[in-house]
C-alpha positions in Angstrom: -152.7 -149.5 -74.5 -156.3 -147.1 -75.7 -157.4 -144.7 -73.7 -160.9 -146.2 -72.4 -163.9 -144.3 -71.8 -163.8 -144.0 -68.5 -162.6 -147.0 -66.5 -164.1 -149.5 -68.9 -161.6 -152.8 -69.3 -161.1 -154.4 -71.9 -161.0 -157.7 -70.2 -164.3 -158.7 -68.3 -163.6 -160.5 -65.2 -164.0 -164.3 -64.8 -167.3 -166.0 -65.2 -169.0 -165.1 -61.6 -172.6 -164.4 -60.5 -174.2 -161.2 -62.3 -174.4 -158.8 -59.9 -178.1 -157.9 -58.6 -177.8 -154.2 -61.5 -177.9 -156.3 -63.8 -180.2 -158.6 -63.3 -183.0 -156.2 -61.9 -186.3 -156.7 -63.4 -188.1 -154.1 -65.7 -189.6 -151.6 -63.4 -193.3 -151.8 -62.3 -193.4 -148.1 -64.2 -192.3 -149.9 -67.5 -193.8 -152.7 -67.4 -197.1 -150.5 -67.3 -196.0 -148.6 -70.4 -195.4 -152.1 -72.3 -198.7 -153.2 -71.8 -200.3 -149.6 -72.6 -198.4 -149.2 -76.1 -199.0 -153.1 -76.5 -194.9 -154.2 -76.2 -194.1 -157.7 -75.4 -191.0 -157.2 -73.1 -189.3 -159.6 -75.3 -189.7 -157.7 -78.6 -187.0 -156.3 -80.2 -185.6 -152.7 -79.3 -184.3 -149.9 -81.4 -182.4 -147.4 -79.7 -181.8 -143.5 -81.2 -179.0 -141.4 -80.0 -179.4 -137.5 -80.6 -176.2 -135.4 -79.2 -177.6 -131.8 -79.6 -181.1 -132.2 -77.8 -178.8 -135.0 -75.2 -181.7 -137.6 -75.5 -181.5 -141.0 -76.1 -185.1 -142.7 -77.8 -185.8 -146.2 -76.7 -188.1 -147.7 -79.3 -190.0 -151.1 -79.2 -191.6 -153.8 -81.8 -195.2 -153.7 -80.6 -197.3 -156.7 -81.9 -198.4 -155.5 -84.8 -194.7 -155.5 -86.0 -193.3 -152.1 -86.0 -191.3 -150.4 -84.1 -192.8 -147.3 -81.9 -191.5 -144.7 -79.5 -191.4 -146.7 -75.9 -189.7 -144.0 -73.8 -187.1 -140.7 -74.6 -184.4 -140.4 -72.2 -182.0 -137.3 -71.1 -178.4 -138.1 -71.8 -176.6 -136.8 -68.7 -173.2 -136.0 -70.4 -171.4 -136.6 -74.2 -168.2 -135.3 -75.1 -166.7 -134.0 -78.1 -168.7 -131.7 -80.7 -171.3 -132.7 -83.0 -169.4 -135.0 -85.8 -168.4 -138.5 -86.0 -165.5 -139.7 -84.3 -162.2 -140.1 -86.2 -159.3 -141.2 -83.5 -158.7 -142.4 -80.6 -158.3 -139.9 -77.9 -160.4 -137.5 -79.8 -163.1 -137.2 -77.4 -165.8 -137.7 -79.9 -168.8 -139.9 -79.4 -170.0 -142.0 -82.1 -172.4 -141.0 -84.9 -173.9 -143.8 -87.4 -175.2 -147.3 -87.0 -174.2 -149.9 -85.0 -175.0 -153.4 -83.7 -175.1 -154.7 -80.2 -175.2 -158.1 -79.0 -175.1 -160.3 -75.8 -171.6 -160.0 -75.4 -171.4 -155.8 -75.6 -173.3 -155.7 -72.5 -171.4 -154.7 -69.7 -172.8 -155.9 -65.8 -169.3 -154.9 -64.4 -168.9 -151.7 -66.1 -166.7 -148.5 -63.5 -170.1 -146.4 -64.7 -172.8 -148.9 -63.1 -173.6 -150.4 -66.2 -172.7 -150.1 -70.1 -173.7 -151.3 -73.7 -170.4 -151.1 -76.1 -171.8 -149.5 -79.1 -169.4 -151.6 -81.5 -167.5 -149.0 -82.8 -165.8 -149.1 -84.6 -167.8 -150.7 -87.3 -167.6 -151.8 -91.1 -168.3 -147.9 -92.1 -165.5 -146.6 -89.6 -163.0 -149.5 -90.4 -163.3 -148.5 -94.3 -162.8 -144.5 -93.9 -159.9 -145.1 -91.2 -161.5 -144.0 -88.1 -160.2 -146.4 -85.3 -160.9 -146.0 -81.0 -162.3 -148.3 -78.5 -164.8 -149.3 -75.8 -168.0 -146.3 -76.8 -170.6 -146.9 -74.4 -174.0 -145.7 -73.3 -173.5 -146.0 -69.7 -174.2 -144.9 -66.3 -173.0 -142.0 -64.3 -173.0 -138.2 -65.5 -168.8 -138.2 -67.0 -167.5 -138.9 -70.4 -165.1 -139.0 -73.0 -166.4 -140.1 -76.0 -169.2 -142.1 -74.8 -173.0 -141.2 -74.1 -173.6 -141.2 -70.2 -177.0 -141.9 -69.1 -177.2 -141.4 -65.2 -177.7 -144.4 -63.6 -181.4 -144.7 -63.3 -181.3 -144.3 -67.3 -178.9 -146.9 -67.5 -180.7 -149.4 -65.4 -183.8 -148.8 -66.9 -182.0 -149.2 -70.7 -180.0 -152.2 -69.8 -183.1 -154.5 -68.7 -185.0 -153.5 -71.6 -181.9 -154.6 -73.9 -181.5 -157.5 -72.2 -185.0 -158.3 -71.9 -184.9 -158.1 -76.4 -182.1 -160.9 -76.7 -184.9 -163.2 -75.1 -185.9 -163.5 -78.4 -183.3 -161.5 -81.1 -179.5 -162.1 -81.3 -179.0 -158.1 -81.8 -180.6 -154.5 -82.1 -179.6 -151.7 -83.4 -177.8 -147.9 -82.3 -178.6 -144.9 -84.3 -176.6 -141.9 -83.5 -177.4 -138.6 -85.0 -175.8 -135.0 -84.5 -179.0 -133.8 -83.9 -182.6 -134.7 -85.1 -182.7 -134.4 -88.7 -185.0 -132.3 -89.6 -184.8 -129.1 -92.3 -184.6 -126.6 -89.5 -181.3 -128.4 -87.7 -179.8 -129.1 -91.4 -179.8 -125.8 -92.3 -178.9 -124.5 -88.7 -175.8 -126.9 -90.0 -175.1 -125.9 -93.4 -171.6 -125.0 -93.1 -170.7 -127.4 -91.1 -167.8 -130.0 -92.6 -169.9 -132.6 -91.3 -173.0 -132.2 -93.5 -172.4 -134.2 -96.5 -171.7 -137.2 -93.8 -174.7 -136.2 -91.5 -177.0 -136.4 -95.3 -175.9 -140.2 -95.8 -177.2 -140.4 -91.8 -180.5 -138.5 -92.8 -181.6 -141.9 -95.4 -181.6 -144.6 -92.8 -183.2 -141.7 -90.8 -185.8 -141.5 -93.3 -186.2 -145.3 -93.9 -187.1 -145.4 -90.3 -188.7 -142.6 -89.6 -191.4 -143.4 -92.6 -191.9 -147.2 -92.2 -191.0 -147.5 -88.2 -189.0 -150.7 -89.6 -185.5 -151.5 -88.7 -183.5 -150.3 -91.7 -180.9 -153.2 -92.9 -177.4 -151.4 -93.0 -174.6 -152.3 -95.6 -171.6 -150.3 -96.3 -170.1 -150.5 -100.0 -168.0 -147.8 -101.5 -167.2 -146.6 -97.9 -170.8 -145.3 -97.7 -173.8 -146.5 -96.2 -176.3 -148.6 -97.8 -180.1 -149.0 -96.6 -182.6 -151.3 -97.4 -180.5 -152.7 -100.2 -182.1 -156.0 -102.2 -180.7 -158.0 -104.8 -181.9 -157.7 -108.7 -183.7 -161.3 -109.5 -181.4 -164.1 -109.5 -179.0 -162.6 -107.9 -177.1 -162.8 -104.6 -175.5 -159.5 -102.4 -171.8 -159.7 -100.7 -170.9 -156.2 -99.9 -167.2 -155.4 -99.3 -166.7 -151.9 -97.6 -164.0 -150.9 -98.8 -164.8 -152.5 -102.5 -167.1 -151.7 -105.2 -171.2 -151.3 -104.8 -172.6 -155.2 -105.6 -175.8 -154.4 -108.0 -178.9 -153.6 -105.6 -181.9 -151.6 -105.9 -183.5 -150.4 -102.6 -186.3 -152.0 -101.4 -189.4 -150.2 -104.0 -192.0 -149.7 -101.0 -189.6 -148.3 -98.9 -187.5 -146.2 -101.4 -191.0 -144.8 -102.1 -192.0 -143.7 -98.3 -188.3 -142.4 -98.0 -188.6 -140.3 -101.4 -191.0 -139.0 -100.7 -189.8 -137.4 -97.4 -186.6 -136.5 -98.9 -188.8 -134.4 -101.4 -190.4 -132.4 -99.0 -187.5 -131.7 -96.3 -185.5 -130.4 -99.3 -188.2 -127.8 -100.0 -188.5 -127.0 -96.9 -184.6 -127.1 -96.4 -184.4 -124.4 -99.7 -186.9 -122.3 -97.9 -184.7 -121.9 -94.9 -181.7 -121.7 -96.8 -183.3 -118.8 -99.3 -184.4 -117.0 -95.6 -180.5 -117.1 -94.5 -181.6 -118.7 -91.1 -178.8 -117.8 -88.8 -175.9 -120.8 -89.1 -174.7 -122.4 -86.1 -171.1 -122.4 -85.0 -168.8 -125.5 -86.2 -167.8 -125.9 -83.2 -169.2 -124.8 -79.7 -166.4 -124.3 -77.7 -167.3 -127.0 -75.1 -166.9 -129.9 -74.6 -170.0 -132.2 -75.3 -173.2 -131.6 -73.8 -175.5 -132.4 -71.2 -179.6 -132.4 -70.9 -181.2 -129.6 -69.1 -183.3 -131.7 -66.4 -179.3 -132.3 -65.1 -178.3 -128.9 -64.5 -179.1 -128.7 -60.9 -177.7 -131.9 -60.1 -173.9 -131.6 -62.1 -173.4 -128.1 -62.1 -170.0 -127.0 -63.3 -170.3 -130.3 -65.9 -169.6 -127.9 -68.9 -165.9 -127.3 -69.5 -164.2 -126.0 -72.7 -162.0 -127.8 -74.9 -159.1 -125.8 -73.9 -159.4 -127.7 -70.1 -159.5 -131.5 -71.5 -157.7 -131.1 -75.1 -154.2 -129.4 -75.2 -154.2 -127.3 -78.1 -158.2 -127.1 -77.9 -160.3 -128.3 -80.6 -159.2 -129.4 -84.1 -161.1 -129.6 -87.3 -160.7 -133.3 -88.0 -160.0 -133.7 -91.8 -162.9 -135.7 -93.0 -161.9 -138.0 -96.0 -164.4 -138.2 -99.1 -167.3 -139.7 -98.5 -170.0 -139.8 -101.3 -173.4 -138.8 -100.6 -175.6 -141.4 -102.1 -178.7 -139.5 -103.5 -178.7 -140.0 -107.7 -182.6 -138.7 -107.1 -181.8 -134.8 -108.2 -182.1 -133.5 -104.7 -180.7 -130.4 -103.1 -178.6 -132.7 -101.3 -177.1 -134.3 -104.5 -176.5 -131.2 -106.3 -175.0 -129.9 -103.2 -172.7 -132.5 -102.5 -172.6 -134.8 -105.5 -174.1 -138.4 -106.3 -173.1 -141.8 -107.1 -174.1 -143.6 -110.3 -177.3 -145.7 -109.7 -176.6 -148.9 -108.7 -179.4 -151.3 -110.6 
């Protein structure tokens, strides 16, 4: 049986009345914040996770139709190191773009409440990555999950539940860190950098439009906001050749402008030889500093949780989808243009 994330189980109990913790209303403080930000309680949400900062952002669609930041929650504990989850038992928390449906909400979690991220998604499977029951849950302990504390997950779970009233799913974007030129320059020697650059494309699409990016997978890579050429349709095979497509022109223009500016700043920082972060921290995961006093001794070394200590994962090559001649394209290689 696969190792589960801290007591999560594959089989849910028989249909019984939901526990009170899973049906509690959105808190009065959040309701007031929703009113202040002009966001209906049942409008769609989007979650953004940042490992290095140990933060989870809840974005919500406002009455104008775009997503705006509702609230940032501190992550009490995530495990592993920066980088994607590769295989069952590696302690890594997922990085990538995931879709959550009502079936992935666990009101009977051993760790208060839980939301299954949906790992592995089609990208992960196409790249031979495996693992099960990678959650966003309560408490403050993690084996491949994002533990938010009971208070944090209570808010997040209630917001997600209410958002399902008008929409069948929501998106989770999980990043190693905020995708800034400064952070990318610090981590320029990390073997995961090419993968992170693909995540940055989706990040840039969202940050420049405040619209949820459409996510597809072909040739074992993410594709964002693809639209078909005239008189054609799109069918994506995660492991097969990409179909002919173009990126939504309005989104592509905004994202390209941001990418050019980021490329210039990245080049400046590399030229200045800004300090490089170590590939491995030597510690198992991280915790937002607001929890330090509540959970002393939460930081442990990999030597205590993995028999052989951290082992550099052997990443299969993931093409970097950028044919605009950017610095990242030149560093890591581009792809033939899809028309």
